[in-house]
LUMMI-331596 format. One line per 10 residues: for each residue x, z negated, y negated of N, C-alpha, C, O. Coordinates in steps of 0.05 Angstrom, whole numbers, padded with zeros to 5 digits, always signed. Layout:
BEGIN
X Z Y X Z Y X Z Y X Z Y ~ ...
This chain:
BEGIN
-00368 +00121 +00325 -00365 +00112 +00352 -00383 +00088 +00356 -00385 +00070 +00339 ~ -00397 +00088 +00378 -00415 +00065 +00384 -00399 +00041 +00394 -00375 +00044 +00402 ~ -00411 +00018 +00393 -00398 -00006 +00404 -00391 -00003 +00433 -00369 -00010 +00442 ~ -00409 +00008 +00449 -00404 +00012 +00478 -00381 +00031 +00482 -00365 +00026 +00500 ~ -00380 +00053 +00467 -00358 +00072 +00470 -00332 +00059 +00462 -00311 +00064 +00474 ~ -00333 +00042 +00442 -00309 +00027 +00433 -00299 +00009 +00456 -00276 +00008 +00462 ~ -00318 -00005 +00468 -00311 -00023 +00491 -00298 -00007 +00513 -00277 -00015 +00524 ~ -00309 +00016 +00520 -00298 +00033 +00541 -00270 +00043 +00534 -00252 +00044 +00551 ~ -00266 +00050 +00509 -00240 +00059 +00500 -00219 +00037 +00503 -00197 +00041 +00513 ~ -00226 +00013 +00494 -00208 -00010 +00497 -00202 -00016 +00526 -00179 -00020 +00533
-00222 -00015 +00543 -00218 -00020 +00572 -00198 +00001 +00583 -00180 -00006 +00599 ~ -00202 +00026 +00576 -00185 +00048 +00587 -00156 +00044 +00577 -00137 +00046 +00593 ~ -00152 +00039 +00552 -00125 +00035 +00541 -00112 +00010 +00552 -00088 +00010 +00559 ~ -00128 -00011 +00555 -00117 -00036 +00565 -00107 -00032 +00594 -00087 -00044 +00602 ~ -00121 -00016 +00610 -00114 -00011 +00637 -00087 +00004 +00639 -00074 +00003 +00660 ~ -00079 +00018 +00618 -00054 +00033 +00618 -00030 +00015 +00614 -00007 +00024 +00619 ~ -00034 -00009 +00605 -00011 -00027 +00599 -00003 -00041 +00625 -00020 -00052 +00639 ~ +00023 -00040 +00632 +00032 -00053 +00656 +00025 -00083 +00657 +00026 -00097 +00637 ~ +00018 -00092 +00681 +00009 -00120 +00685 +00031 -00140 +00676 +00024 -00161 +00667 ~ +00056 -00133 +00679 +00078 -00152 +00672 +00076 -00160 +00642 +00083 -00182 +00635
+00066 -00142 +00625 +00064 -00148 +00597 +00040 -00165 +00590 +00039 -00177 +00569 ~ +00021 -00167 +00609 -00003 -00182 +00605 -00002 -00210 +00617 -00021 -00226 +00615 ~ +00021 -00217 +00629 +00024 -00243 +00642 +00019 -00265 +00622 +00030 -00265 +00599 ~ +00003 -00285 +00630 -00003 -00308 +00613 -00025 -00302 +00592 -00032 -00320 +00576 ~ -00037 -00278 +00593 -00058 -00271 +00574 -00084 -00271 +00589 -00087 -00258 +00610 ~ -00104 -00286 +00579 -00129 -00288 +00592 -00147 -00263 +00589 -00164 -00258 +00606 ~ -00142 -00248 +00568 -00158 -00224 +00566 -00160 -00213 +00538 -00149 -00224 +00519 ~ -00175 -00191 +00536 -00180 -00178 +00510 -00210 -00180 +00505 -00226 -00174 +00523 ~ -00218 -00189 +00482 -00246 -00191 +00475 -00252 -00170 +00453 -00238 -00168 +00433 ~ -00273 -00155 +00458 -00282 -00135 +00439 -00307 -00148 +00426 -00328 -00151 +00438
-00304 -00154 +00401 -00325 -00168 +00386 -00338 -00149 +00367 -00325 -00132 +00354 ~ -00365 -00151 +00364 -00379 -00131 +00348 -00376 -00134 +00318 -00379 -00115 +00303 ~ -00368 -00158 +00308 -00368 -00163 +00280 -00342 -00152 +00266 -00323 -00145 +00279 ~ -00344 -00150 +00240 -00321 -00144 +00223 -00308 -00170 +00215 -00322 -00191 +00212 ~ -00282 -00170 +00212 -00268 -00195 +00204 -00253 -00189 +00178 -00232 -00176 +00179 ~ -00262 -00198 +00155 -00248 -00194 +00130 -00222 -00210 +00130 -00220 -00232 +00141 ~ -00202 -00199 +00116 -00177 -00213 +00113 -00181 -00233 +00090 -00189 -00225 +00068 ~ -00177 -00259 +00095 -00182 -00279 +00075 -00167 -00274 +00049 -00142 -00269 +00049 ~ -00181 -00275 +00027 -00168 -00271 +00001 -00163 -00243 -00007 -00152 -00238 -00029 ~ -00170 -00224 +00010 -00166 -00195 +00003 -00192 -00179 +00007 -00196 -00168 +00028
-00208 -00179 -00013 -00234 -00164 -00011 -00229 -00135 -00004 -00212 -00122 -00015 ~ -00245 -00125 +00015 -00243 -00098 +00023 -00221 -00092 +00044 -00217 -00069 +00052 ~ -00207 -00113 +00053 -00186 -00110 +00073 -00197 -00123 +00099 -00207 -00146 +00098 ~ -00194 -00109 +00121 -00206 -00118 +00146 -00185 -00122 +00168 -00166 -00106 +00171 ~ -00188 -00144 +00182 -00170 -00150 +00205 -00181 -00135 +00229 -00203 -00141 +00238 ~ -00165 -00117 +00240 -00174 -00101 +00263 -00172 -00117 +00289 -00189 -00114 +00307 ~ -00151 -00133 +00291 -00146 -00148 +00316 -00132 -00174 +00309 -00123 -00179 +00287 ~ -00131 -00191 +00330 -00119 -00217 +00326 -00110 -00228 +00353 -00123 -00225 +00373 ~ -00086 -00240 +00352 -00076 -00254 +00376 -00084 -00284 +00373 -00077 -00296 +00353 ~ -00097 -00294 +00393 -00107 -00321 +00392 -00091 -00338 +00412 -00094 -00335 +00436
-00075 -00356 +00401 -00057 -00373 +00418 -00063 -00401 +00409 -00059 -00409 +00386 ~ -00073 -00418 +00428 -00079 -00445 +00420 -00055 -00462 +00414 -00059 -00485 +00404 ~ -00031 -00453 +00419 -00007 -00468 +00413 -00002 -00488 +00435 -00014 -00488 +00456 ~ +00017 -00506 +00430 +00024 -00526 +00451 +00001 -00545 +00457 -00015 -00550 +00439 ~ +00000 -00555 +00481 -00021 -00574 +00487 -00020 -00599 +00469 +00002 -00608 +00462 ~ -00043 -00609 +00462 -00044 -00633 +00445 -00041 -00657 +00463 -00044 -00656 +00487 ~ -00034 -00679 +00451 -00031 -00704 +00466 -00058 -00712 +00479 -00058 -00727 +00499 ~ -00080 -00703 +00468 -00106 -00709 +00479 -00116 -00688 +00498 -00138 -00691 +00508 ~ -00100 -00667 +00503 -00109 -00646 +00521 -00129 -00627 +00510 -00144 -00614 +00525 ~ -00131 -00627 +00484 -00152 -00611 +00471 -00150 -00581 +00475 -00170 -00567 +00474
-00126 -00570 +00481 -00123 -00542 +00484 -00123 -00533 +00514 -00122 -00510 +00520 ~ -00124 -00553 +00531 -00122 -00546 +00560 -00144 -00527 +00568 -00168 -00531 +00562 ~ -00136 -00505 +00581 -00155 -00486 +00591 -00164 -00464 +00571 -00178 -00446 +00578 ~ -00156 -00466 +00546 -00164 -00446 +00526 -00150 -00420 +00531 -00163 -00399 +00530 ~ -00125 -00420 +00536 -00110 -00396 +00542 -00105 -00378 +00518 -00113 -00385 +00495 ~ -00092 -00356 +00523 -00084 -00337 +00502 -00101 -00312 +00505 -00106 -00303 +00527 ~ -00110 -00302 +00482 -00128 -00279 +00482 -00122 -00260 +00459 -00108 -00267 +00440 ~ -00131 -00236 +00462 -00130 -00216 +00441 -00159 -00210 +00434 -00176 -00206 +00451 ~ -00165 -00209 +00408 -00192 -00202 +00399 -00189 -00176 +00382 -00172 -00173 +00365 ~ -00207 -00157 +00387 -00209 -00133 +00371 -00237 -00133 +00358 -00257 -00139 +00372
-00238 -00127 +00333 -00263 -00129 +00317 -00274 -00101 +00312 -00265 -00087 +00293 ~ -00293 -00093 +00328 -00306 -00067 +00325 -00316 -00062 +00297 -00312 -00040 +00286 ~ -00329 -00082 +00285 -00340 -00079 +00258 -00318 -00073 +00237 -00323 -00058 +00218 ~ -00294 -00084 +00241 -00272 -00078 +00223 -00263 -00049 +00226 -00257 -00036 +00206 ~ -00262 -00039 +00251 -00255 -00011 +00255 -00276 +00007 +00241 -00268 +00027 +00228 ~ -00301 -00001 +00243 -00322 +00015 +00229 -00318 +00015 +00199 -00322 +00035 +00186 ~ -00310 -00008 +00188 -00306 -00010 +00159 -00284 +00008 +00149 -00285 +00019 +00127 ~ -00263 +00013 +00165 -00240 +00029 +00156 -00241 +00058 +00165 -00226 +00075 +00156 ~ -00259 +00064 +00184 -00261 +00091 +00195 -00273 +00110 +00175 -00293 +00105 +00162 ~ -00259 +00132 +00172 -00270 +00154 +00156 -00274 +00178 +00174 -00272 +00175 +00199
-00280 +00201 +00163 -00287 +00224 +00179 -00264 +00232 +00198 -00270 +00241 +00221 ~ -00240 +00230 +00190 -00217 +00238 +00207 -00204 +00215 +00222 -00181 +00218 +00231 ~ -00217 +00193 +00224 -00205 +00169 +00236 -00198 +00174 +00265 -00214 +00184 +00281 ~ -00173 +00166 +00272 -00163 +00169 +00300 -00169 +00143 +00315 -00152 +00125 +00316 ~ -00192 +00142 +00327 -00201 +00117 +00340 -00181 +00109 +00362 -00173 +00086 +00363 ~ -00174 +00128 +00379 -00156 +00121 +00401 -00129 +00112 +00391 -00118 +00092 +00400 ~ -00118 +00126 +00372 -00092 +00119 +00361 -00092 +00092 +00348 -00073 +00076 +00351 ~ -00113 +00086 +00332 -00115 +00060 +00318 -00119 +00037 +00338 -00108 +00015 +00334 ~ -00136 +00041 +00358 -00141 +00020 +00378 -00115 +00015 +00393 -00108 -00008 +00398 ~ -00101 +00036 +00402 -00076 +00034 +00416 -00056 +00018 +00400 -00043 +00000 +00410
-00053 +00026 +00375 -00033 +00013 +00357 -00040 -00017 +00354 -00023 -00034 +00354 ~ -00066 -00023 +00351 -00075 -00051 +00347 -00070 -00067 +00372 -00061 -00090 +00371 ~ -00077 -00056 +00395 -00073 -00069 +00421 -00043 -00076 +00425 -00036 -00099 +00432 ~ -00026 -00056 +00420 +00003 -00061 +00424 +00014 -00081 +00403 +00031 -00097 +00410 ~ +00003 -00081 +00379 +00012 -00100 +00359 +00005 -00129 +00368 +00022 -00147 +00367 ~ -00020 -00132 +00377 -00028 -00159 +00386 -00014 -00167 +00412 -00008 -00191 +00416 ~ -00008 -00148 +00429 +00007 -00154 +00454 +00035 -00163 +00447 +00046 -00180 +00460 ~ +00047 -00150 +00426 +00074 -00159 +00418 +00073 -00188 +00408 +00092 -00203 +00413 ~ +00052 -00195 +00393 +00049 -00223 +00385 +00049 -00241 +00410 +00063 -00262 +00410 ~ +00035 -00233 +00431 +00034 -00249 +00455 +00062 -00252 +00468 +00070 -00274 +00475
+00075 -00230 +00471 +00102 -00231 +00483 +00122 -00247 +00467 +00138 -00262 +00478 ~ +00121 -00244 +00441 +00138 -00260 +00424 +00131 -00290 +00426 +00149 -00307 +00426 ~ +00106 -00296 +00427 +00098 -00324 +00430 +00109 -00336 +00456 +00119 -00358 +00456 ~ +00107 -00321 +00478 +00118 -00330 +00503 +00148 -00335 +00502 +00159 -00353 +00515 ~ +00161 -00318 +00486 +00191 -00320 +00483 +00199 -00340 +00462 +00223 -00344 +00457 ~ +00180 -00352 +00448 +00187 -00371 +00427 +00196 -00358 +00402 +00211 -00370 +00386 ~ +00188 -00333 +00398 +00196 -00318 +00374 +00173 -00315 +00355 +00150 -00318 +00362 ~ +00179 -00309 +00330 +00158 -00305 +00310 +00165 -00282 +00291 +00155 -00281 +00268 ~ +00181 -00263 +00301 +00189 -00240 +00284 +00165 -00224 +00273 +00164 -00218 +00249 ~ +00146 -00218 +00290 +00123 -00202 +00281 +00105 -00219 +00263 +00093 -00208 +00244
+00102 -00244 +00268 +00086 -00262 +00250 +00099 -00261 +00222 +00084 -00258 +00202 ~ +00125 -00264 +00221 +00139 -00263 +00195 +00136 -00236 +00181 +00132 -00235 +00157 ~ +00138 -00215 +00197 +00134 -00188 +00186 +00106 -00184 +00175 +00102 -00174 +00153 ~ +00086 -00194 +00190 +00058 -00192 +00181 +00054 -00208 +00155 +00041 -00199 +00137 ~ +00066 -00231 +00153 +00064 -00248 +00129 +00077 -00235 +00105 +00066 -00236 +00083 ~ +00100 -00222 +00109 +00113 -00207 +00087 +00095 -00184 +00078 +00092 -00179 +00053 ~ +00083 -00170 +00096 +00065 -00147 +00089 +00041 -00157 +00074 +00033 -00145 +00054 ~ +00029 -00179 +00083 +00006 -00190 +00069 +00013 -00199 +00041 -00002 -00195 +00022 ~ +00036 -00212 +00038 +00045 -00221 +00012 +00049 -00198 -00007 +00041 -00199 -00030 ~ +00061 -00176 +00003 +00065 -00152 -00014 +00038 -00140 -00021 +00035 -00131 -00044
+00020 -00140 -00003 -00007 -00129 -00008 -00021 -00146 -00029 -00034 -00135 -00047 ~ -00019 -00172 -00028 -00031 -00189 -00047 -00019 -00185 -00075 -00033 -00188 -00096 ~ +00006 -00178 -00076 +00019 -00173 -00102 +00012 -00145 -00113 +00020 -00138 -00135 ~ -00003 -00130 -00097 -00012 -00104 -00107 +00005 -00081 -00097 +00001 -00058 -00106 ~ +00024 -00086 -00079 +00040 -00065 -00068 +00028 -00053 -00043 +00006 -00061 -00035 ~ +00041 -00034 -00032 +00031 -00022 -00007 +00034 -00042 +00015 +00052 -00059 +00015 ~ +00017 -00041 +00036 +00018 -00060 +00058 +00045 -00061 +00071 +00053 -00082 +00081 ~ +00060 -00039 +00072 +00086 -00039 +00086 +00109 -00050 +00069 +00131 -00055 +00080 ~ +00105 -00053 +00043 +00126 -00063 +00026 +00134 -00091 +00033 +00118 -00108 +00040 ~ +00160 -00096 +00031 +00169 -00123 +00036 +00176 -00128 +00066 +00188 -00148 +00072
+00167 -00110 +00083 +00173 -00113 +00112 +00201 -00102 +00116 +00210 -00083 +00103 ~ +00215 -00115 +00134 +00242 -00105 +00138 +00253 -00112 +00163 +00276 -00104 +00169
């Protein structure tokens, strides 16, 4: 899949999500690069929720907003001949959107689940091990 086709796919899927779920989110960025998972060679981060956190006393975060980033290069790294581009992009978008909604609600359930999965993966288990 080309970068432009990937962008179009993300735009189409993003348009299917009701606006109420996107409240407080500045947008989705489709970035061309691959993003390796730190400390895990050969593991790629497909997407990321970017939340600047609470405003600093100096106003350093003012105007940054909340964003979702999808890494086209990472999708390329994991794609094989039978790769379900639409399914994987949809799953990644919804995962990052859940991070956004939990952040707005002051929750961290998905962050904790992601951390458990990464810890299990670092120990040599399957990525889903340790999640619960």
